[in-house]
N, C-alpha and C positions, 0 to 999 in steps of 0.2 A: 838596210841590215849591215852595211860595212861598219867596221869599228864598233859594233854594237856595246861588246863588253867594255871596252875602253871608255865610251861614252857614258856608260852606266857607272862606271867608277868615278868619272868626273863629276857627275849630276849628285851621286851620293855625298862625295867629298864638299861639294859646294854647298849642298844642304846642310851638312854638319857645321861648315864653317860660319855660315849665316845664323844658325841656331835660333831660327824664327819658330816660336811656339806655335804659330798659326799654320806652320807647313808640316805638323807632324804626320798627317795623313800621308802628304807627298812623299816624305821620308820613308815611311813604312812601305808604300807602294814600291817606291824605287830600290830600296833595299831588298824586297823580295823578289823583285824582277832580276837584280844583279845576282842574287842567290841561285836562282834558276839557270840563269845564263853561265855561272861558274860551274855548275853540275854539268851543264851540256858540253862544257869544254874539257870535261874529264876528271874534275874533282868529285869526290865522293861526298855526300851530306854529313856522314859521321865526321869526316876529316875537317869540314867547314865549322862544325861544332866544337870540336877540339881546338882549332886555331884561334876561334873567337874566345874560348875560355882561357887558354894559355897565352895569347899574345895582346888581347884587348882588356878582358874583364879582370885585370890583375892591379896589384898596387905597383906603381912604377914612378921614377922621377920623370920619364917622358909623359907628355900631355896626351889625353884622350885621343885627339886628332891624329897625333904623330904615331900612336900606337896602331890606329885604324889604318893609316897610310902605309906602315910598315907590313901589317898582315895582308892588305891588297897587293903590296908589291911582291910578296911571297907568293900569293896565288897567281900572279902574272908570270911566274917562271915557267919555262918549257919543262917537258916531262924528263925525267932521269931514269937511270937503269937501276932495276931491282931484282933480287933473287928470293924467291918463294919456296920454302921448304914444306912437303906434304908427307903426312902419314899415308901409307897406302896398304892395300890388301891385294893379294893375288899377283904381286909383282916378284919376279924372280931376278937374279943376278944376271943370267946370260942374255936378259933381254937388254942390256946396255946398248950392246952393238947395234940393235935394230932402231932405236930411237932417234928422232931429229936431233940436230945439234944444240938447240935451245933447251933441251931436257936431258937431265944427268941423274944418276941413281948415287945414293949413298948409303953404305952400310954402317948401321949401328950409329952411336952418338960419338962425338968427339972426346978426345982423352981429357982435355982441359976446358972447364966451363966455369965462368965467373959465377960466385955465389949471389943470389938474389936477381939475377939477370933473367932477361925473357928466355934465353937458351935453357937455363936450368928447368925453368917451368915447362918449356916445351919438351925437354928429353927426359923428364923426371920418371916416366913409367917405360922408358924404352929399353929394350933388350940389345945386346951386342949383334943380334942376328935380324933386328929390324931394318928394313928397307925403306928408305926415304926417296922420294923424287923432288929433284930441285928444278924449277922452272925459271928460265930467265926471261925478262920482259921490260918494257919501258911504260911508265905510267907517271901521272901527276902527283900521287900520294900513295901511301902503303895500302889503304883499303881498296882504291882503284887498281893497284898491282895486283893484290890478292885476286880481285874479280877478273882481271884479265889472264892471270895465271891459271885460275880455276877453269875459266872457259878453254883455255888452250889445252890444259891436261884433259879435259872432257872430250875434246875433239881426238886427241891421240888415243886415249882409251877407247873411244867409240869405234876407232879404226881396228884397234887390237880385238876387241870383242866381236867384230864382225865375223872373224873366222874361228873365234873361241866358242861361240854360240852360247856359253853358259855364264856370260857376263862376270868373268872372274876378275877383271881389273877394276878396282874401285878406289876412292880415296875415303879415309877413315876421318869423321868428324870430330878431331880432336884438337883443332886449332891450327894455324898455319903460321910459321915462323918467317917474317919479312924481313930482309935487310936492303938497306938502299947502298948506292955505290960508295958511300963513306964508311960502311960498316955499321952504321947504327941500325939496331934490331928491336922489332917490337912483336908482339904475338897477337894475331888477328884471329877472333873466334870464327871457325869455319861454320857456315850455315847454308842452307839451301835457299828457300824463298824467303827467309827472314822475315816470318809474318807476324812479328811483335808489333808492326804497325796496326793490326787489327785488334789489338787489346785482347782481353780476356773475357769470354762470354761467361755470364753468371748462369747458374743453373743449368750446366751443360748436359746433364742427364735427363732433365725435363725437356729441353730441346731435342735430345736424342730420341726420346720416347715419342714426341710429337712427330719426328720423322716417320718413325716406323709405323705409328698409327696412321698416318696419311697415306704411306705406301700400301697399307692393308685395305684402305677404303676407295682409293681412286681406280679408275679404269685402266685396262692393260696399256693402252697408248701414253697416257700420263704417267703410270708407273714406269715405264721404260724411258721416258724422257728425263725423270727425276733421277732415276737409277744411272743413267748416263752422265747426267751432269755431276753427280757426286763421284762417280768413277773416275772421270777425267780431271776433276779437282784433286783426287787422290794421287792421280799419275803427275799432276802439276807439282804436287808437295815433294814427290820422289825424285823429278827431273833433276839432271846435273849441269843444265845450261839454261840461261835466261831465255834462249829461243824455245826451246822445248817446253818451258814453263808457260810462256806467253801462248803457244800454240794450243797446248792442253787446256788452258783456262778459257781460251776462245771457244773451243769446241764445246766445253761445258756450257759456256753461256748461249751459244746457238742452239744447244739441245733444249733449252727452255723456250726456244722462240719458232719451233717448228710448225708447219702449217700455214694456212692463209697465202694471199698473193703477194707480190713485190719481192725485191731482193732481200737477202739476209740481213745486210746492214740497214735496209729501211726499217725492217721488222725490230731489229735489236735496238735501234735509236728510238723507235716509236713506243715500244713496251718497257725497255728497261730503263731509259732516262727518268721518266716521270716516277717510277717505282722506287728508284734508289734516291731520288730527290726529295720525295714527299716529306721525308723526316729530317731534312736537313738542319732547320732550325732547332730541332730537338736535340740534334748530334752536336751542334755548336754551343748550346748552352749546357749539355751534359759534360762535354770537354772542359768549357770554361769553369764549371762548377769543381770539377776535379783539380784544375790548376789552382783555384782559389783555396780549396780545402788543404791541399799539400803545402800551402804557404803559411798556415798558422802552425804554432807550436804551443808548449805549455805556457808561455809567457802571455799570449793573446788569445788562447782558445775561447775563453769565456766572453771575451769582447766580440769575437766573430759570431758565437752561437746566439748572443743576444740580438743579432740582426736576422738571424734565420730560425724562427720558432719551430719549423716543422724538421729541422735538421738534428743531427746526432754528432758526437765527437768524430766518428769514423766516416760520416757521410755528410756532404752538404747537397741537399736536394735542389735540383735544377729549377724547380717550381718556386723555392725560396727566393733564389737569385733572380728569376724573372719578376717576381713581385716587387722585389726591392728596386730593381732597375726600372720598372714602370712608374716609380714615385716620381714627383716633380724635381727637376733639376737642382732647385735649391733646398731640397729636403735634408734635414740634418743627418738622416741615416746613410744617404749617399756620400755625405761628406765624411762620415765616420769610417765607412768601407774603403773609401780611397785613400784615407790616412793610414788604415791598417795595411793596405796593398802598396802604399808608396815605396816600399824598399824594393819591389819588383817592377820597374817600368813597363816592362813589356805586358804583363798581366794587367797592370793599370790601364795601358793603351787599349788592351782588347776589352776591357769593361767599358772604356769611353766609346769604342766603335759599336759594341752591343747596345749601349744606351741611345746614341746619337745617329746610328744607321739603322740597325736591326729593329730596334724598338721605337723608332721615332713616330711611327703610326702604322695604322692597318696596311696601308699602301706599301710601307717598307717591307713588311713580311711577304706581301705577293711579289716584289721586285725580287727579293732574296731567293724565293722559289724558282722564279723564272730564270735567274741568272744561273742558278746552280744547274737547272736542267740544260741550260744552253751550254754550259761548261762540261757536263757529262756527255752530251751528244759530240761536242767538239774532240772530247778526248777518246770516246769510242771511235770515231773516224780515224784518229790518229794512231790508235791501236790496229785498226783494221788495215791501214795502209802498210804499217810495219808487218803485220801478219802476212800480207800479200807479197811484200818484200823478201820475207824468210822463205815462204813457200816457192816463189818464182826466181829468185836470185840467190837465196842461201845466206842472207846477210840482213841483220837489224840495223840499229843505230845506237848512239851513245846514251839515249835515253831509254834504252830497253829496261833497266831495272825499275825506273820509275813508273813506266807505262805498265809493267806487269804487276807492280804493286797497286795501281789504280783498279786495274782489270780485276785483280783477285778481291779488292774491296766491293767492286760492283757484283761480282758474282755471288760473293757471300751474303750481301745483303738482299740480292734478288731471289736467291733460293729461301732466305729466311722469310721475306715477305710472302713468297708463293705458299710456303708451308704453313704459315699462320692463317692465311685466306682459306686454303684448302681445309684445314682443321676447324675453322669456324663455319664453313659452308660445305659439308660433306658431298653435296649435289653437284658441285663446281668442279671444272676442269682447270688445267694450268692457264689455258687461254682466258678463261673468265676470271682467274685472279689478276692476271696482269692487266686486262681491259678494265677491271674495277679499279685498280690501282691508277690506271691512266686517267679515268673519268674522275675519280676522287681528286687527283692533284689539279685538274682543270677546275673542279668545283671549289677547292680550297682557295685557288688563287682569284676566282671570281668573288667569293665570300669576302676575302680580305680587301679587295679592291672596292667593294659596293657597299659594305656594311659600316655604319658608323662606328668608330672606336668604343664608344660608350655603350654598345650595345652587343659587344663581342665578349664572350667569357674569357678571363685570363687562360683557363685551361686550354682553350683552342690554339693557344700558341705553340705548345708543346704536344698537344694530342690532336692531329688532323681530324680524326673521326668526330670529335666534338662539334666541328664546323657543320655536321649534318643534324645536330640535335638542337633543341631549344636552347637558347643561350641564358645562362644563368650568373648571378652574382658569385663572387666578385667579377666586376667588368675589367677589361684591360686598362682602357683609357678613359679619363673623365670628360664629361660633356664639356663642349666649349662654351664658356661665358657668354651670355648674350649682352650686347651693348646695352647700357643704360640709356634710357631716353631723357633728354635734357628738356629744358623749358622751351616752348614754342616761341620762335622769333616772331616780330612784328612782320618781317618780310612774308613769312609763311601765312599769318593771318590775311594779309592783304591779298596773297595769291588765292586765297579761298573765296575772294569775291567774284572770281570766275570760275565757274564749274561746266564739266562736260557732261552731256547726257546722251547716251547711245540710243538710237530709234531702234525699232523692230527690224527696219530694214538693213541696219548696219551703219547708216550714216551718223555723223557726229554734229551735233548742234551746239553752239555756245550759248550759254544764257547769262547775261549781265544781271547782277544783283542790284 
């Protein structure tokens, strides 16, 4: 693992220099690994996106490879000093003498502020009596600086609130002004869990009604477990540190897996991993359909819609996308889709991976599900190790925000799955619902492994429950063509001159013609 990041940079640059079209998958995987390693070194994902857009994906006299090398050289630089300014609530001026040296108070806004600057936006609603808190820190980029400063301020406020009892010291979520050591300032939106990665659930009111309906039907123990899970989820959303968020989310997940034998991590991995992995293929194609949908505009909307008969101007149905990608590779419709998406190479590459890897055959679906389940198990175990580190040593690690996001996704998916199963089967309990999901996962994997592709309904790819029903047209894959019998050669006719006949005793006799 020594020099892992440096070796990753060298590998990516070498693949870019060679520009071998047959190595696209290797380049994709190497770049993803380098991105993960860069985040682990302290860079924030949002900063990486911004760096790519501002330093590489621009028109410039410098060549593409030169722009990539310049961006990676910038990412290789060590941390620098930042100052982060927060809006606060409950903080008084007389508190300044009690604060650590890396934290200062500021009363009101400066007299001179440049028009149109981040400072003007930050101070626009501030009064002359507003007290701000300035936190000094070191980080790799402004987003990472905000996170470290927010965590540091959370520690200080937690100490102050310990003897205030009433939680009077808080940070207002009105944005954070971040300045580097050169004086450059940006405004970072202050957020807690940052749950935009979950997307927006459609029909939220219907899902809330389902929750309350289930809570009214289940037994006392199951109701307590579900209530505990959603309460600790709420505490996680309100937490002011990544450590507190992760701990509360983990407690919520544990609440769903109570009872039975074995350690808690064994129960969580056994029950949660298959439950959240079951719809992974559906999730991937839903996301890909969204990306393709947002790619089209007024100039090519009709051309896209001609490829997707069940879709509308506002929505690309994932089933339409799957049906098109299941067509033979040389089909004209696939060529048309590739031409329409050619202006976005990454989406084009994702379509290629979906076609050649996920939809290559039934066994590819099975392997995708198994691979996802294994990854979820590994990630849950990483989360559990970090949870133990926080509980026993008081510290997490640099990947804490990413682990918290993954855990949040797993929890929401698990709760949603349990609620849907309990709503469909009122006599079940939580354990029945999770066990059903585990068994269904195993059945779906076996189904795609053992069933010929031309006997699998196309709907089964996106709807796992269809694997338990009689399969109907349209089928996902075409039946393999049978080899055409050619003329019988004279050698074969000569061979027929000698035949074998098995006797009732099992011996073989040779009869000459």
